Backbone as XML, in Angstrom:
<?xml version="1.0"?>
<chain id="A" units="angstrom">
  <residue number="1" name="MET">
    <atom name="N" x="36.413" y="94.289" z="89.367"/>
    <atom name="CA" x="37.525" y="93.933" z="90.231"/>
    <atom name="C" x="38.682" y="93.415" z="89.375"/>
  </residue>
  <residue number="2" name="LYS">
    <atom name="N" x="39.854" y="93.915" z="89.627"/>
    <atom name="CA" x="41.031" y="93.495" z="88.865"/>
    <atom name="C" x="41.563" y="92.158" z="89.373"/>
  </residue>
  <residue number="3" name="ALA">
    <atom name="N" x="42.007" y="91.358" z="88.428"/>
    <atom name="CA" x="42.630" y="90.084" z="88.813"/>
    <atom name="C" x="44.026" y="90.369" z="89.364"/>
  </residue>
  <residue number="4" name="LYS">
    <atom name="N" x="44.437" y="89.546" z="90.326"/>
    <atom name="CA" x="45.780" y="89.705" z="90.883"/>
    <atom name="C" x="46.819" y="89.334" z="89.843"/>
  </residue>
  <residue number="5" name="LYS">
    <atom name="N" x="47.832" y="90.131" z="89.749"/>
    <atom name="CA" x="48.916" y="89.839" z="88.817"/>
    <atom name="C" x="49.863" y="88.827" z="89.461"/>
  </residue>
  <residue number="6" name="ARG">
    <atom name="N" x="50.080" y="87.713" z="88.788"/>
    <atom name="CA" x="50.976" y="86.680" z="89.318"/>
    <atom name="C" x="52.416" y="87.107" z="89.137"/>
  </residue>
  <residue number="7" name="LYS">
    <atom name="N" x="53.197" y="86.914" z="90.174"/>
    <atom name="CA" x="54.623" y="87.210" z="90.091"/>
    <atom name="C" x="55.301" y="86.112" z="89.299"/>
  </residue>
  <residue number="8" name="LYS">
    <atom name="N" x="56.299" y="86.489" z="88.556"/>
    <atom name="CA" x="57.079" y="85.525" z="87.796"/>
    <atom name="C" x="58.472" y="85.456" z="88.391"/>
  </residue>
  <residue number="9" name="GLY">
    <atom name="N" x="59.255" y="84.523" z="87.901"/>
    <atom name="CA" x="60.615" y="84.384" z="88.402"/>
    <atom name="C" x="60.651" y="83.430" z="89.572"/>
  </residue>
  <residue number="10" name="PHE">
    <atom name="N" x="61.555" y="83.666" z="90.484"/>
    <atom name="CA" x="61.680" y="82.789" z="91.636"/>
    <atom name="C" x="62.112" y="83.581" z="92.859"/>
  </residue>
  <residue number="11" name="ALA">
    <atom name="N" x="61.942" y="82.963" z="93.992"/>
    <atom name="CA" x="62.371" y="83.561" z="95.257"/>
    <atom name="C" x="62.846" y="82.431" z="96.157"/>
  </residue>
  <residue number="12" name="TYR">
    <atom name="N" x="63.687" y="82.765" z="97.082"/>
    <atom name="CA" x="64.121" y="81.775" z="98.063"/>
    <atom name="C" x="64.365" y="82.477" z="99.377"/>
  </residue>
  <residue number="13" name="THR">
    <atom name="N" x="64.375" y="81.697" z="100.427"/>
    <atom name="CA" x="64.552" y="82.235" z="101.766"/>
    <atom name="C" x="65.817" y="81.675" z="102.382"/>
  </residue>
  <residue number="14" name="VAL">
    <atom name="N" x="66.561" y="82.533" z="103.025"/>
    <atom name="CA" x="67.767" y="82.123" z="103.743"/>
    <atom name="C" x="67.516" y="82.415" z="105.214"/>
  </residue>
  <residue number="15" name="THR">
    <atom name="N" x="67.732" y="81.431" z="106.043"/>
    <atom name="CA" x="67.473" y="81.607" z="107.471"/>
    <atom name="C" x="68.500" y="82.557" z="108.086"/>
  </residue>
  <residue number="16" name="PRO">
    <atom name="N" x="68.127" y="83.229" z="109.144"/>
    <atom name="CA" x="69.091" y="84.091" z="109.841"/>
    <atom name="C" x="70.321" y="83.298" z="110.316"/>
  </residue>
  <residue number="17" name="GLU">
    <atom name="N" x="70.111" y="82.040" z="110.696"/>
    <atom name="CA" x="71.237" y="81.214" z="111.149"/>
    <atom name="C" x="72.232" y="80.970" z="110.014"/>
  </residue>
  <residue number="18" name="LEU">
    <atom name="N" x="71.704" y="80.704" z="108.828"/>
    <atom name="CA" x="72.583" y="80.470" z="107.680"/>
    <atom name="C" x="73.348" y="81.744" z="107.308"/>
  </residue>
  <residue number="19" name="LEU">
    <atom name="N" x="72.668" y="82.873" z="107.382"/>
    <atom name="CA" x="73.351" y="84.144" z="107.109"/>
    <atom name="C" x="74.456" y="84.402" z="108.135"/>
  </residue>
  <residue number="20" name="ALA">
    <atom name="N" x="74.170" y="84.113" z="109.386"/>
    <atom name="CA" x="75.174" y="84.310" z="110.437"/>
    <atom name="C" x="76.383" y="83.407" z="110.198"/>
  </residue>
  <residue number="21" name="GLU">
    <atom name="N" x="76.116" y="82.175" z="109.782"/>
    <atom name="CA" x="77.218" y="81.253" z="109.497"/>
    <atom name="C" x="78.077" y="81.786" z="108.342"/>
  </residue>
  <residue number="22" name="TYR">
    <atom name="N" x="77.416" y="82.268" z="107.283"/>
    <atom name="CA" x="78.141" y="82.822" z="106.133"/>
    <atom name="C" x="78.995" y="84.026" z="106.555"/>
  </residue>
  <residue number="23" name="ARG">
    <atom name="N" x="78.445" y="84.888" z="107.394"/>
    <atom name="CA" x="79.200" y="86.063" z="107.855"/>
    <atom name="C" x="80.450" y="85.679" z="108.639"/>
  </residue>
  <residue number="24" name="ASN">
    <atom name="N" x="80.412" y="84.508" z="109.261"/>
    <atom name="CA" x="81.566" y="84.046" z="110.025"/>
    <atom name="C" x="82.660" y="83.440" z="109.162"/>
  </residue>
  <residue number="25" name="TRP">
    <atom name="N" x="82.345" y="83.159" z="107.894"/>
    <atom name="CA" x="83.373" y="82.634" z="106.996"/>
    <atom name="C" x="84.440" y="83.710" z="106.797"/>
  </residue>
  <residue number="26" name="PRO">
    <atom name="N" x="85.685" y="83.333" z="106.679"/>
    <atom name="CA" x="86.713" y="84.323" z="106.329"/>
    <atom name="C" x="86.420" y="84.899" z="104.933"/>
  </residue>
  <residue number="27" name="VAL">
    <atom name="N" x="86.825" y="86.122" z="104.712"/>
    <atom name="CA" x="86.580" y="86.784" z="103.427"/>
    <atom name="C" x="87.141" y="85.950" z="102.276"/>
  </residue>
  <residue number="28" name="GLU">
    <atom name="N" x="88.295" y="85.371" z="102.459"/>
    <atom name="CA" x="88.890" y="84.558" z="101.389"/>
    <atom name="C" x="87.975" y="83.393" z="101.005"/>
  </residue>
  <residue number="29" name="ARG">
    <atom name="N" x="87.360" y="82.752" z="101.987"/>
    <atom name="CA" x="86.462" y="81.627" z="101.699"/>
    <atom name="C" x="85.232" y="82.108" z="100.942"/>
  </residue>
  <residue number="30" name="ARG">
    <atom name="N" x="84.673" y="83.256" z="101.354"/>
    <atom name="CA" x="83.496" y="83.790" z="100.666"/>
    <atom name="C" x="83.813" y="84.120" z="99.213"/>
  </residue>
  <residue number="31" name="LEU">
    <atom name="N" x="84.970" y="84.749" z="98.984"/>
    <atom name="CA" x="85.364" y="85.098" z="97.620"/>
    <atom name="C" x="85.607" y="83.853" z="96.773"/>
  </residue>
  <residue number="32" name="ARG">
    <atom name="N" x="86.242" y="82.850" z="97.371"/>
    <atom name="CA" x="86.490" y="81.612" z="96.628"/>
    <atom name="C" x="85.172" y="80.938" z="96.250"/>
  </residue>
  <residue number="33" name="TRP">
    <atom name="N" x="84.217" y="80.941" z="97.177"/>
    <atom name="CA" x="82.910" y="80.333" z="96.923"/>
    <atom name="C" x="82.225" y="81.038" z="95.746"/>
  </residue>
  <residue number="34" name="LEU">
    <atom name="N" x="82.248" y="82.358" z="95.739"/>
    <atom name="CA" x="81.650" y="83.122" z="94.636"/>
    <atom name="C" x="82.391" y="82.879" z="93.325"/>
  </residue>
  <residue number="35" name="TRP">
    <atom name="N" x="83.721" y="82.841" z="93.390"/>
    <atom name="CA" x="84.532" y="82.619" z="92.202"/>
    <atom name="C" x="84.227" y="81.251" z="91.587"/>
  </residue>
  <residue number="36" name="GLU">
    <atom name="N" x="84.136" y="80.228" z="92.449"/>
    <atom name="CA" x="83.843" y="78.875" z="91.966"/>
    <atom name="C" x="82.456" y="78.816" z="91.320"/>
  </residue>
  <residue number="37" name="ALA">
    <atom name="N" x="81.466" y="79.446" z="91.930"/>
    <atom name="CA" x="80.114" y="79.448" z="91.369"/>
    <atom name="C" x="80.105" y="80.122" z="89.998"/>
  </residue>
  <residue number="38" name="ASN">
    <atom name="N" x="80.795" y="81.245" z="89.876"/>
    <atom name="CA" x="80.865" y="81.934" z="88.586"/>
    <atom name="C" x="81.609" y="81.102" z="87.551"/>
  </residue>
  <residue number="39" name="ARG">
    <atom name="N" x="82.657" y="80.434" z="87.982"/>
    <atom name="CA" x="83.426" y="79.587" z="87.074"/>
    <atom name="C" x="82.562" y="78.431" z="86.543"/>
  </residue>
  <residue number="40" name="LEU">
    <atom name="N" x="81.803" y="77.817" z="87.431"/>
    <atom name="CA" x="80.919" y="76.731" z="87.010"/>
    <atom name="C" x="79.861" y="77.231" z="86.033"/>
  </residue>
  <residue number="41" name="ARG">
    <atom name="N" x="79.324" y="78.398" z="86.294"/>
    <atom name="CA" x="78.275" y="78.935" z="85.412"/>
    <atom name="C" x="78.816" y="79.228" z="84.016"/>
  </residue>
  <residue number="42" name="ARG">
    <atom name="N" x="80.044" y="79.688" z="83.943"/>
    <atom name="CA" x="80.636" y="79.975" z="82.629"/>
    <atom name="C" x="80.789" y="78.718" z="81.782"/>
  </residue>
  <residue number="43" name="LEU">
    <atom name="N" x="80.822" y="77.563" z="82.428"/>
    <atom name="CA" x="80.969" y="76.313" z="81.698"/>
    <atom name="C" x="79.643" y="75.803" z="81.122"/>
  </residue>
  <residue number="44" name="LEU">
    <atom name="N" x="78.540" y="76.405" z="81.536"/>
    <atom name="CA" x="77.237" y="75.986" z="81.030"/>
    <atom name="C" x="77.073" y="76.412" z="79.577"/>
  </residue>
  <residue number="45" name="PRO">
    <atom name="N" x="76.273" y="75.673" z="78.819"/>
    <atom name="CA" x="75.982" y="76.093" z="77.441"/>
    <atom name="C" x="75.272" y="77.451" z="77.439"/>
  </residue>
  <residue number="46" name="ARG">
    <atom name="N" x="75.519" y="78.234" z="76.414"/>
    <atom name="CA" x="74.930" y="79.573" z="76.304"/>
    <atom name="C" x="73.405" y="79.522" z="76.421"/>
  </residue>
  <residue number="47" name="LYS">
    <atom name="N" x="72.784" y="78.528" z="75.800"/>
    <atom name="CA" x="71.323" y="78.421" z="75.836"/>
    <atom name="C" x="70.825" y="78.249" z="77.278"/>
  </residue>
  <residue number="48" name="THR">
    <atom name="N" x="71.524" y="77.478" z="78.066"/>
    <atom name="CA" x="71.146" y="77.269" z="79.467"/>
    <atom name="C" x="71.228" y="78.582" z="80.243"/>
  </residue>
  <residue number="49" name="ILE">
    <atom name="N" x="72.282" y="79.347" z="80.012"/>
    <atom name="CA" x="72.438" y="80.641" z="80.686"/>
    <atom name="C" x="71.318" y="81.596" z="80.273"/>
  </residue>
  <residue number="50" name="GLU">
    <atom name="N" x="70.955" y="81.582" z="78.995"/>
    <atom name="CA" x="69.865" y="82.436" z="78.520"/>
    <atom name="C" x="68.548" y="82.060" z="79.205"/>
  </residue>
  <residue number="51" name="ILE">
    <atom name="N" x="68.303" y="80.767" z="79.361"/>
    <atom name="CA" x="67.086" y="80.315" z="80.038"/>
    <atom name="C" x="67.107" y="80.757" z="81.503"/>
  </residue>
  <residue number="52" name="GLN">
    <atom name="N" x="68.250" y="80.599" z="82.170"/>
    <atom name="CA" x="68.363" y="81.026" z="83.566"/>
    <atom name="C" x="68.076" y="82.516" z="83.706"/>
  </residue>
  <residue number="53" name="GLU">
    <atom name="N" x="68.640" y="83.319" z="82.814"/>
    <atom name="CA" x="68.445" y="84.763" z="82.880"/>
    <atom name="C" x="66.976" y="85.134" z="82.647"/>
  </residue>
  <residue number="54" name="ALA">
    <atom name="N" x="66.343" y="84.491" z="81.685"/>
    <atom name="CA" x="64.923" y="84.767" z="81.424"/>
    <atom name="C" x="64.088" y="84.392" z="82.656"/>
  </residue>
  <residue number="55" name="PHE">
    <atom name="N" x="64.429" y="83.298" z="83.302"/>
    <atom name="CA" x="63.715" y="82.865" z="84.499"/>
    <atom name="C" x="63.921" y="83.873" z="85.627"/>
  </residue>
  <residue number="56" name="ARG">
    <atom name="N" x="65.129" y="84.338" z="85.806"/>
    <atom name="CA" x="65.429" y="85.315" z="86.868"/>
    <atom name="C" x="64.673" y="86.618" z="86.652"/>
  </residue>
  <residue number="57" name="GLN">
    <atom name="N" x="64.493" y="86.979" z="85.376"/>
    <atom name="CA" x="63.816" y="88.235" z="85.060"/>
    <atom name="C" x="62.304" y="88.087" z="85.016"/>
  </residue>
  <residue number="58" name="GLY">
    <atom name="N" x="61.821" y="86.866" z="85.274"/>
    <atom name="CA" x="60.385" y="86.634" z="85.299"/>
    <atom name="C" x="59.755" y="86.516" z="83.924"/>
  </residue>
  <residue number="59" name="LYS">
    <atom name="N" x="60.560" y="86.238" z="82.908"/>
    <atom name="CA" x="60.036" y="86.102" z="81.551"/>
    <atom name="C" x="59.553" y="84.687" z="81.262"/>
  </residue>
  <residue number="60" name="LEU">
    <atom name="N" x="59.895" y="83.746" z="82.114"/>
    <atom name="CA" x="59.438" y="82.361" z="81.954"/>
    <atom name="C" x="58.523" y="81.979" z="83.088"/>
  </residue>
</chain>
């Protein structure tokens, strides 16, 4: 019998209510929110970004 392969990385759940709320945001607000998140991430040290990427890809 084969052992189950453990998934790596991470997952999260967004409720349908939260998605509906996001869809009701004006496009400008959604774009600003994404822009701000990307801007904040660019300020992180390179090593931190590398760790985040490895985690997202399931390498950690």
